[in-house]
MIDOSE-1310 file (N, C-alpha, C; in nm, 2 decimals, decimal comma, always signed):
residues 86
xxxx	+0,67/+0,99/+0,11/+0,58/+0,87/+0,06/+0,59/+0,78/+0,15; +0,48/+0,74/+0,23/+0,48/+0,60/+0,27/+0,47/+0,50/+0,20; +0,53/+0,37/+0,26/+0,51/+0,27/+0,19/+0,43/+0,16/+0,29; +0,36/+0,09/+0,20/+0,24/-0,01/+0,26/+0,30/-0,14/+0,25
xxxx	+0,22/-0,24/+0,33/+0,28/-0,37/+0,28/+0,17/-0,42/+0,14; +0,05/-0,36/+0,11/+0,01/-0,38/+0,01/+0,01/-0,28/-0,12; -0,04/-0,33/-0,24/-0,01/-0,24/-0,32/-0,12/-0,26/-0,46; -0,16/-0,20/-0,55/-0,25/-0,22/-0,63/-0,22/-0,32/-0,69
xxxx	-0,35/-0,40/-0,71/-0,38/-0,53/-0,82/-0,30/-0,67/-0,71; -0,31/-0,62/-0,60/-0,26/-0,75/-0,49/-0,39/-0,82/-0,43; -0,39/-0,92/-0,43/-0,53/-1,02/-0,34/-0,51/-1,04/-0,23; -0,61/-0,97/-0,14/-0,58/-0,94/+0,01/-0,73/-1,02/+0,04
xxxx	-0,72/-0,99/+0,20/-0,83/-1,04/+0,27/-0,83/-0,96/+0,37; -0,97/-0,92/+0,41/-0,98/-0,81/+0,50/-1,00/-0,92/+0,65; -0,91/-0,89/+0,73/-0,89/-0,95/+0,86/-0,97/-0,90/+0,99; -1,02/-0,75/+1,00/-1,10/-0,72/+1,10/-1,21/-0,62/+1,01
xxxx	-1,28/-0,58/+1,16/-1,39/-0,49/+1,09/-1,50/-0,55/+1,01; -1,64/-0,48/+0,97/-1,73/-0,53/+0,94/-1,74/-0,62/+0,82; -1,64/-0,61/+0,74/-1,62/-0,71/+0,61/-1,52/-0,80/+0,62; -1,49/-0,88/+0,78/-1,41/-0,98/+0,82/-1,42/-1,07/+0,70
xxxx	-1,34/-1,11/+0,63/-1,33/-1,25/+0,59/-1,35/-1,26/+0,43; -1,38/-1,14/+0,38/-1,40/-1,12/+0,22/-1,27/-1,08/+0,16; -1,26/-1,15/+0,05/-1,12/-1,12/-0,05/-1,15/-1,00/-0,16; -1,03/-0,95/-0,18/-1,04/-0,91/-0,33/-0,93/-0,82/-0,38
xxxx	-0,92/-0,78/-0,48/-0,84/-0,72/-0,56/-0,82/-0,57/-0,50; -0,69/-0,52/-0,47/-0,69/-0,42/-0,47/-0,69/-0,30/-0,59; -0,80/-0,19/-0,59/-0,82/-0,13/-0,69/-0,71/+0,01/-0,72; -0,73/+0,05/-0,59/-0,67/+0,19/-0,55/-0,63/+0,20/-0,39
xxxx	-0,48/+0,25/-0,41/-0,47/+0,26/-0,29/-0,46/+0,44/-0,23; -0,49/+0,46/-0,12/-0,53/+0,63/-0,09/-0,43/+0,65/-0,01; -0,31/+0,72/+0,01/-0,24/+0,71/+0,06/-0,26/+0,81/+0,18; -0,30/+0,94/+0,13/-0,34/+1,04/+0,21/-0,44/+1,02/+0,36
xxxx	-0,49/+0,94/+0,34/-0,59/+0,85/+0,44/-0,56/+0,71/+0,50; -0,44/+0,68/+0,45/-0,42/+0,55/+0,49/-0,51/+0,43/+0,47; -0,59/+0,43/+0,34/-0,69/+0,36/+0,29/-0,68/+0,28/+0,19; -0,75/+0,20/+0,14/-0,75/+0,13/+0,01/-0,91/+0,10/-0,05
xxxx	-0,93/+0,11/-0,19/-1,06/+0,04/-0,24/-1,03/-0,14/-0,24; -1,09/-0,21/-0,20/-1,10/-0,34/-0,25/-1,22/-0,37/-0,34; -1,20/-0,47/-0,45/-1,29/-0,52/-0,57/-1,38/-0,58/-0,50; -1,50/-0,55/-0,49/-1,64/-0,61/-0,44/-1,64/-0,58/-0,31
xxxx	-1,58/-0,51/-0,21/-1,58/-0,51/-0,06/-1,63/-0,36/-0,03; -1,71/-0,35/+0,09/-1,74/-0,21/+0,12/-1,82/-0,16/+0,07; -1,91/-0,18/-0,02/-1,98/-0,16/-0,15/-2,09/-0,02/-0,06; -2,09/+0,06/-0,13/-2,18/+0,21/-0,11/-2,26/+0,24/-0,18
xxxx	-2,35/+0,33/-0,18/-2,46/+0,38/-0,24/-2,43/+0,50/-0,33; -2,39/+0,59/-0,43/-2,37/+0,70/-0,44/-2,49/+0,77/-0,58; -2,54/+0,87/-0,54/-2,63/+0,94/-0,60/-2,58/+1,02/-0,70; -2,59/+0,99/-0,83/-2,56/+1,07/-0,94/-2,64/+1,19/-0,98
xxxx	-2,60/+1,29/-1,05/-2,67/+1,38/-1,11/-2,70/+1,33/-1,32; -2,81/+1,42/-1,34/-2,85/+1,36/-1,43/-2,77/+1,44/-1,56; -2,70/+1,35/-1,63/-2,62/+1,38/-1,74/-2,66/+1,30/-1,87; -2,59/+1,32/-1,99/-2,64/+1,24/-2,09/-2,64/+1,11/-2,10
xxxx	-2,55/+1,03/-2,04/-2,57/+0,86/-2,01/-2,67/+0,84/-1,92; -2,75/+0,93/-1,79/-2,80/+0,90/-1,69/-2,91/+1,02/-1,72; -2,99/+0,99/-1,82/-3,12/+1,13/-1,80/-3,18/+1,16/-1,67; -3,21/+1,03/-1,64/-3,30/+1,04/-1,51/-3,21/+1,08/-1,35
xxxx	-3,07/+1,05/-1,40/-3,01/+1,06/-1,28/-3,01/+0,92/-1,23; -2,91/+0,85/-1,13/-2,88/+0,70/-1,09/-2,84/+0,72/-0,96; -2,89/+0,58/-0,88/-2,82/+0,53/-0,80/-2,70/+0,44/-0,83; -2,59/+0,46/-0,81/-2,46/+0,40/-0,85/-2,40/+0,33/-0,73
xxxx	-2,39/+0,18/-0,75/-2,30/+0,11/-0,63/-2,19/+0,11/-0,66; -2,04/+0,13/-0,57/-1,94/+0,15/-0,63/-1,87/+0,11/-0,47; -1,74/+0,07/-0,50/-1,66/+0,03/-0,37/-1,62/+0,17/-0,25; -1,63/+0,13/-0,15/-1,56/+0,22/-0,06/-1,44/+0,18/-0,01
xxxx	-1,37/+0,25/+0,07/-1,24/+0,22/+0,09/-1,21/+0,17/+0,25; -1,14/+0,08/+0,31/-1,11/+0,03/+0,41/-0,94/+0,06/+0,46; -0,95/+0,08/+0,58/-0,81/+0,09/+0,64/-0,70/+0,01/+0,58; -0,58/+0,04/+0,56/-0,48/-0,06/+0,52/-0,46/-0,15/+0,61
xxxx	-0,46/-0,12/+0,78/-0,42/-0,23/+0,88/-0,49/-0,33/+0,89; -0,64/-0,32/+0,83/-0,75/-0,43/+0,82/-0,71/-0,50/+0,71; -0,63/-0,50/+0,64/-0,57/-0,59/+0,50/-0,47/-0,66/+0,53; -0,44/-0,80/+0,49/-0,38/-0,90/+0,46/-0,32/-0,95/+0,37
xxxx	-0,22/-0,97/+0,29/-0,20/-1,02/+0,15/-0,28/-1,20/+0,17; -0,33/-1,23/+0,07/-0,39/-1,34/+0,08/-0,29/-1,44/+0,07; -0,17/-1,45/+0,02/-0,09/-1,54/+0,01/-0,02/-1,58/+0,15; +0,01/-1,46/+0,24/+0,04/-1,46/+0,38/-0,05/-1,51/+0,50
xxxx	-0,18/-1,48/+0,46/-0,34/-1,53/+0,51/-0,32/-1,68/+0,52; -0,34/-1,70/+0,36/-0,33/-1,89/+0,36/-0,27/-1,96/+0,41; -0,11/-1,90/+0,44/-0,03/-1,93/+0,51/+0,00/-1,96/+0,69; -0,11/-1,86/+0,71/-0,10/-1,83/+0,88/-0,21/-1,91/+0,95
xxxx	-0,22/-1,92/+1,07/-0,32/-1,97/+1,18/-0,40/-1,88/+1,15; -0,43/-1,78/+1,08/-0,57/-1,69/+1,06/-0,69/-1,78/+0,98; -0,63/-1,78/+0,92/-0,73/-1,88/+0,80/-0,84/-2,00/+0,89; -0,73/-2,09/+0,97/-0,84/-2,17/+1,03/-0,91/-2,13/+1,13
xx	-0,89/-1,97/+1,22/-0,95/-1,91/+1,30/-1,07/-1,84/+1,24; -1,08/-1,80/+1,11/-1,20/-1,74/+1,06/-1,27/-1,82/+1,00
């Protein structure tokens, strides 16, 4: 099993990619793909089938995943030079 510099519940900052500068809390770590889901970051739309709670079906927006290497702990980010650069 791999160990990462972040874990579920940690506040993080995205340091590279299209969501650079966004902050959030880690909802889930996906070790098989080296990715994590961050609260409110990388939102994607998913189409759901008809069901009891959605008789017409629905388009639901939820968090996508971001590669672990693009994340940095908020406490480390705040104490580094990167905060001034962004």
